[in-house]
C-alpha positions in Angstrom: -8.7 2.7 9.7 -5.6 2.1 7.9 -5.4 -0.6 5.3 -2.3 -1.8 3.6 -2.6 -3.9 0.3 0.2 -6.4 0.2 1.2 -7.7 -3.5 3.1 -10.7 -4.5 3.9 -10.9 -8.1 4.4 -14.2 -9.7 5.5 -14.3 -13.3 5.7 -17.4 -15.5 7.3 -17.9 -19.0 8.4 -20.7 -21.2 11.7 -18.8 -21.9 14.4 -19.7 -19.3 15.6 -15.9 -18.9 14.2 -13.7 -16.1 14.3 -10.9 -18.6 11.4 -12.5 -20.4 9.1 -11.5 -17.5 10.6 -7.8 -16.9 8.1 -6.1 -19.1 5.1 -7.6 -17.0 6.9 -6.8 -13.8 7.5 -3.2 -14.9 3.8 -2.7 -15.7 2.7 -4.0 -12.2 5.1 -1.9 -10.7 4.0 1.1 -12.6 0.4 0.4 -11.5 1.5 0.2 -7.8 3.1 3.5 -7.9 -0.3 5.0 -8.5 -2.1 3.2 -5.6 -1.8 4.3 -2.0 -0.8 1.7 0.8 0.4 -0.8 -1.4 3.6 -2.7 -0.6 5.4 -5.0 -3.1 6.5 -7.9 -0.8 8.2 -9.9 -3.6 8.7 -11.1 -7.2 8.9 -14.7 -8.2 10.1 -15.9 -11.5 8.8 -18.9 -12.8 10.8 -19.6 -15.9 11.2 -22.4 -18.4 7.8 -23.6 -17.7 6.5 -25.1 -20.8 4.1 -28.0 -20.0 0.9 -28.0 -17.7 1.8 -28.9 -14.3 5.7 -27.8 -14.6 5.3 -25.3 -11.8 4.6 -28.2 -9.3 8.3 -29.2 -9.6 9.8 -25.9 -10.0 11.5 -23.8 -7.2 9.1 -21.0 -7.8 6.2 -22.9 -6.2 8.2 -23.4 -3.1 9.3 -19.7 -3.1 5.7 -18.5 -3.5 4.7 -20.8 -0.6 7.3 -19.5 1.7 6.7 -15.9 0.8 3.1 -16.4 1.4 3.7 -17.8 4.9 5.8 -14.7 5.8 3.3 -12.0 4.8 
């Protein structure tokens, strides 16, 4: 039996720069390189999210939904 683990990385930050999430993404990518049968399907940047509930109105939520439907 072949098992493929699919990963979708969603990063969030109060900073508006995507670079603020790059360290976390590199950490996850480093881990995934050590695991067999894993495919990173996408990265979603939720930046500029400062208050609880901000993600509800951010494009990152729609992106996550669409990516999830296509996995």
